N, C-alpha and C positions, 0 to 999 in steps of 0.2 A: 504494500500500500504506500502511496506517496501523494503528497498534495499537489504535485506537478503533473497534470494531464495523465493520470494513470490509465493506460490502455488495458482493456480486458484481455484475458488469456485466449489464444486461438483454440479452435475446436475443429474436429473433422466432421464429416457428415454424421447425421444422427445414428445411422446404422452402418458402420464401416464393414467392408468385406471381411469374411472370416480370416483370410490370409494376412490381414493387416492388424487384426485385433490385438495380437500379442505385441507387435511393434508399438501400437498406440499406448498400450498399458505401460511399456517400458519408458516411453516418452513422458507420460504423466508422472512416473516415479522419478524422473530426472536421469534415467539411465540412457543417455543419449547415444553412446557408442553402440549399445546393444540394439537400440531401435534402428540406428542407421544400418547395422549389419543385416538385420531382417529385411529392411526396405531394399537394400542393394541386391539381396538374394532374390527377392520377388521380381525386381526390375530386370535382373539378368534373364529370368525366364519369361517375363512379360514386360517388355520395355515401355509399354504405354499404360501400365496399370494406374488407374486414376488415383486410387487412395494412397498408393505408395509414393507417387510423385508429389501428391498433396502433403503427406506427412514429412517427406524429405525436405520440402520447402519450409515447413514449420521448424524442422530441425535446424536448418541453416539460419533461420531467423533467431532461434534461441541461442545459436552459437555466435550471433552478431555478424554473420556473413549475409547481409541483407540484399546485396546486389544479386547474388546467386539465388537467394530465396525468392526474390521477385521474379526471376526468370522461370523458376520451377512452377510457382503458383500461377504465373501468367499462362503457362502451357495448360494447366488444369482449367483455368478460367475460360480458355478458348473452347474447351469441350463442354463446359457447364456455365454459360454466360449469365444465367439467371439464378444460380445457386447462392442463397443468402450466406451460407457458411463460407464458400470460397471467396465471394466478394468481400465479406467481413475480414477474412484473413489477409486478402490482398491489400485491403486498406490499412490493416495493422502494420504490414511491412512497409508500405509507403510512409506511414507515420514515423516509423523508425528511421527512414531516410530523410526525414524533415520535409517531405512533400505533402504538406498538410491539406492543401486545396484539393489535390488529386485523391487523397485519402478520404476526405469528406464526401467527394462525389461517389466513391465506392460504397461507403456506409449508407448513403442515401439510396443508391441502387439496391443494396441489400434489403433496405427497409421497404422499398417498392415491391420487392418480391415477398417479403414477410414483415409486415408492419409491427409485429410483436417480437421481433428478434432482439432479445435483450442485449446481447453482446454488441450488435451493430448500433443499438441505441446508445450504449455506454461509450463506445468508441467514437461515434458521431459527436457526442458531447465533448469528448476530449479533444477532437480535432477543432471544434469551434473555439475552445479555450486556447489552443495553440495558435489559432489565427487571430487572437485578440478580440473575438466577438463574444465578449463576456456575458452580456445580457442573454444572448441566444444560448450560450453554453449552460448558463444557470437554468434556463427553461428546459433545456434538453435533459440535464441531470435530474430536474424535478420530475420529468416524465418517468425516468428510470426509478426514482425514489417512490413514486406512486405505485409502481409494480413490485418493488422490493424495498419496503420501508425500513428493513433492518440491515441493509447493505451498508457496512461502515465505510467502504471505499467511497460510495456515492455521498454519504453524509459528510465525509471529509472533503470531497471535491466541492460540494455545495458551500461548506464553510469557507473554503479558500476564495471562492468566487464572490461570496457575499462580503468578505473583507475587502476584496479588490473594488467592489462597487460601493463601499462605505456603509454597508448595512451590518454594523458590528454586532448588535444584539441578536439579530437573526442568525449570524454566523456562530455566536456563542451557543445558541440553542441547538444548532446542528452538532457542534462538538460535544455538548453535554449529553445529547442523545446517544452519540457514538460511544462516549465513555461509559454510559450506562450499560451498553451492550458489550463493550470490550475495555474494561477498566485497566487492563494491564498492557495496553498498547501505548508505548512511550511517545510515538509520533503524534498521537491525538493530543496528548498533553502539550507537546511542543507547539502544535498548530493553534490550540486554544490560547496558549501563552502569547503567541504572536498576535492573535486577534486582540487580546487584552492590551498588549503594548501599543497596537495601532489606535486604541481608544485612550491612550495616556494613563492606563491603570497599571503602572509599572511594577508595583510591589505584588499585585495579584498575578501579573505575568511571571515574575520571578518565582512565585510559589508553584506555578505550573511547570516551569523549567526544572525546579528542584524535584517536583513529583516525577517528572520524566527520568531524571537521573536516578531517583530511588528505584524506579522500575528497571532501568538499564544504565548502570554506571558508566558504560562506554558510549552513551548517546552523544555524539559529537555536536549535533545541532543544538541540543539542550544546553550543553556547556557553553557553546559559542554565543547563543542568544542570551544566556544568563550573564555572560561577560559584558555584553553591550548595556544591559540594565545597570550593572555595577559601575561601568565607566561613566554612564550618563549621570549617576548619582554622586560621582566623585570618589567612589571606592576604587582608586587606581591600583592599589596593591593587589587586590584579588582580581580586578578587572583585566589588567594586562596579563596576569598569569593564565587566566581562563581563556583569554583571547587567542592563545596559541592553539586552541581546539579548532580554529578555522581551517587548519591544514587537513583535518580529517572529515570535513563536511562535504556534501555533494557539490557545494559551490567553492571548493578550495581554490585559492588564487593560483595562477599559472606563473611560474618563475623559471628563469634559466637554470638548468641543472649544473651544479658546481661540485666538484670533488674536493670539498673542504668542510671542516667542522663548523657548526653554527656558533657564532660568537655570542656569548651570554654575559659579557661584561668583564671577563678576566683580563689581566695585564696584556697589553697588545703593542707595547713600544717595540719598534724595529720590525714589526710584522706588516704584511700586506693583507688588506681586507676588501672584499667585493660587496658593496651594498646594492641590494636588488629592489627595483620597483616591482610591486606585486599587485596593485589594484588600479584605481583610476588615476587620471592626471591630478585631480585635487588631492587625493591621498598622498601621492608622491610629493607634491609641492608642500603639503603640510608637514611631512615628516623628514624631508630633506634638511630641515633645520638642525638635525642631529649631526650632520656631516662635520662641521667644524669641531664639535665636541669629540668625535672619534679621532679626528686628526690631532687634536690637542693632547691625546693620550700617546702620541708618538707613532701612530700608524700611518702607513701609506694607503690612501683611500682611492679606490676605483669605483666608479658608478656604472650601473646598468639601468638606464632609463629609456623611455620611448623616444623615438626621433624628434618629435615636436618639442621635447624638453632638453635635448642634448646640448644645444648651444648655451642655454641659460645655466645648465649644470656646470659646464666648463668654466664659467666665470665665478663660481662660488669659492669662498675661502676653504682651503683644506682639500680641494679635489686635485688628485694627481693625474687622473685620466678618466675619460668616459668611453665606454665600449661602443663600437658600432654594432648595430643590430645583427649584422651578418658575421661579426667577428667571433672566433671560437672563445670559449671560456678560458681565461688566463689561469696560470698556476698561482694560487693565493694560499695564505695561511688560514684565513677564516672567510666565511660569508655570513651575511645577515640581511634578511628582508627589512625594508624600511620600517614596517609597522611592528617589528619586534624590537626595534631600538629603544622605545620607551621602557620595555621590560628590562633590557640590558642595563639601562641607566637607572633603574628603579624609580622612574618618574612618578612623583606624587602631584596632586593638584597644585600645591604651593611651589613646586620646583619645575613646572613646565618651562622649557627654554623659550622665552618669548622676546628675545633680542631682535628687534626688527630695525632696518631691513636685513634679511639674510640672503635675499636675492637682489641683484642689481642689474639694471638694464644696460645694454650696450650704448655708450655715448654716441657712437656713430649712427645707430638706428634711431636714437632719440632725435638727433639732428635731422635725419631724413623725414621722420614723421611729423616733426614740429610744423613744417610748412603747410601741412594739410589740416592743421587744427585752427579753429577760429582764434583770432588775435584781438578780440574786442575788449579785453579787460574784465569781462563778466566771468563769474565762476563757470568752470567747465565740468559738466556732470556726465560721466560715462553711464551707459545703460546696457545691461545684459539680462534679458527677461526669460530665457529658456536654456535648459541644459540639453544633453543628448537624449533623443527620444528613445534610445536603446536602454536607458537606465530604468531599472525596475520600478523606481518611485517617481519617474518623471511626470506622471499624470498629477501628482500632488505638488511637486516642487516648482514646476514651470508655471508661468502666468501669461495669459493672452496679452499681447501688446496693447490691445484696445483698452485694457483695464488701467493703463497708465495715462489716459487722455488728459485728466485733470492735472497731473504732474507735468506732462509735456507742455501744457498751456501756461505754466508759470512764467511771468515776465522776468527779464533781467538774468536769466540763466541760459547757457548754451549747452545743448545736449549732443552727445556723441555716442553713436551706436558702436559697441565693441562685440556685437553678436556675430558669430561666424556665419550663420545661415538665417535668411529672412525670406519668407514666402511672399507672394505677390501682394496679399492683403497687408502684411506687415510693412512692406516697402511703401505702400500707398500711405499708411499712417505716418511713417517716418518723414516722407516728403511733405505731407500736409502740415506737419509741425516744424519743418525746417531742421530736422535732426541731421547732423553730419554722419554719413555712413562710412565707417572705416573697417569694421570687423570682417566683412566679406573679402577684404584684400590681405588679411593676415595669412602668412605662410607657416608660421610657427608661434610658439609662446614668446619668442624673443620679440616679435613684432608687437604682440599684445602688451608685453611689459614696457616697451618703449612708449606706447601711447598712454598706458596707465600712469606712467611717470609724469606726464604732463597734465594730468587731470587734477581737479580739486577734490572730487568725490566720485566714487563708483557706486551705482545702485545695481544690485545683482541678486538673482536667486541663488540657491545653494548649488553652485557649480564651480569648476576649476578656476574660472576667471576671478571669482571672489577670493579664493585662496591665494592666487598670484598677487592680487592687489594688497591683501593683508601681509604677505611675505615681503612686499616692497615697502611696507610701512605707510601705505596710502589710506586715506579715510574711506571706509566702506560702510554702506548701508545695506545690510544683508536681510533679505526677506525670507522668512522661514515658515514652512508648513507646520501644521499640528498633527501629530507630534514631530518635532524636528529630529534629525539624526543625533546619535549619542554624543558626537564630538562637541555639540553646542550646549551640552548639559541641560539643565531644566530651569525655567523661570528666571533666566538672566538676560539682561539687555546688553551685556558685554561678553567678550570671549577672552579667557586667559591665554588662548593660543595666539590671538592677534590683538594687541592693545589698541590699535587704531580702528577697530571694527565695532559698529553698533548693530544690534540684532532687533529686527522688527518682526515679531512672532505673531502667527495666527493664534488666537485663543480658542477658536472653534474650527474644527476641520473643514476646509473648503472655503472659509470666509476670508477673502483677501481685502475686503472693504476697510476693516478696522486698521490693519497695519499700513495699508496704502494711505489712509487718511492721516495717520500719525506722521508718516514720512513726508507727505505733502506739506503739513504744517511746519515741520522742521526745515524743509527746503525753502518754504516761503520766508522764514526768518533769515536764512542764509542769503536769499536774494535781497532782502531789505538791508542787510549789513553791507 
């Protein structure tokens, strides 16, 4: 069971041929090699045996050999184009290949043949979810739930979709029902805890994560999510320790493989260490602040960061070299991911290294961009209203540009867009308000930094540009959704990570009116001054 688009198990026809029954039994028991041997023996004698080809395709799917599985089941489908079972299994393999639109069509064809085919219903709902059609996916899972009210997978999926759609109480009801049926399933406690965290009920969420750990002490998701609650509350000692469980979750960061021990804070003078970017651009910018501290301990520091950050990283104090993306891993004495550095330095809330600026723009780039900025003497206000749409929480953190109309109408301020992408509607709004558009011409964060250095204030949602401005020591007005990420702590208007940053928080999920009104008032005072 999983909260992420759990596809139902494949099945053969309702009455498999006698020669295949034993192979199917072995398949169900997980004895895949035995099942394959039987299938191959049948196919040697009867190369076109329908059930053997079908089961062999499912075997390949179970083994992760989905391209081969698709070919085998496609051959079966040509012989039985209206079979709900074959169509459902073909769609299942397409889903595994991330071909969700094609998979959805298969499940719908299966349901056209057999409207009550529960596995096709369940997999159709999962495909809708994978396609981001969350309202339809919820309705589809509700149909399955009506037929199987005690299916904990379906209850779990409904809970996740309801959280995504902001219906937290309904989600909690799904998880509570599932836990009544299966009280010893740790994942249900984790998902219920995540729903509670989404509602800002952090201590209740922590209780759920602890309950999951009591059921399964090795439940990495529970440990990891509990660490975020602890970090949010300022319990850094336990938070950083438990944050290391991230490497064992299904969403573990991807880092370069390095044949060197993990640095945990031991003496490092005279040694070489490779520090590794592991998550988003913003995370890298936030935690690259530790580089001068590592260098101050006498280490030679090499960085592995994404290409858009490499030029900036080269200009930092204490950096000996920055690896090219295609360069082989060097021989080093230690390696450490950036977000493990707070643990290595035993960082507490009171000892966060907040000396800004710790990133500095290229003077040459600043001079190049300066000519494109307005030179009116009025305060220059940067604007970044959206993050990457690929971010899991982007629907909560990004703000439609139209919501900034009253702010953009303030007199005596000049607005500069540092947004990398702007659709046709956004560009029309920018032009209507006379906003200078620069962000779409940025080639890397070096360009962004050069422009930010010339601004008086940056207005931004929670994205990498805000981190960069904070690292440059620029004034930042950061607009945060409710609840905000763990790094911004709770109920604070400032950030101990970035002394020049002000936080404008939602107090009700989805309500940007209040923080935007507060921001407009403060900008109005700035314009008057």
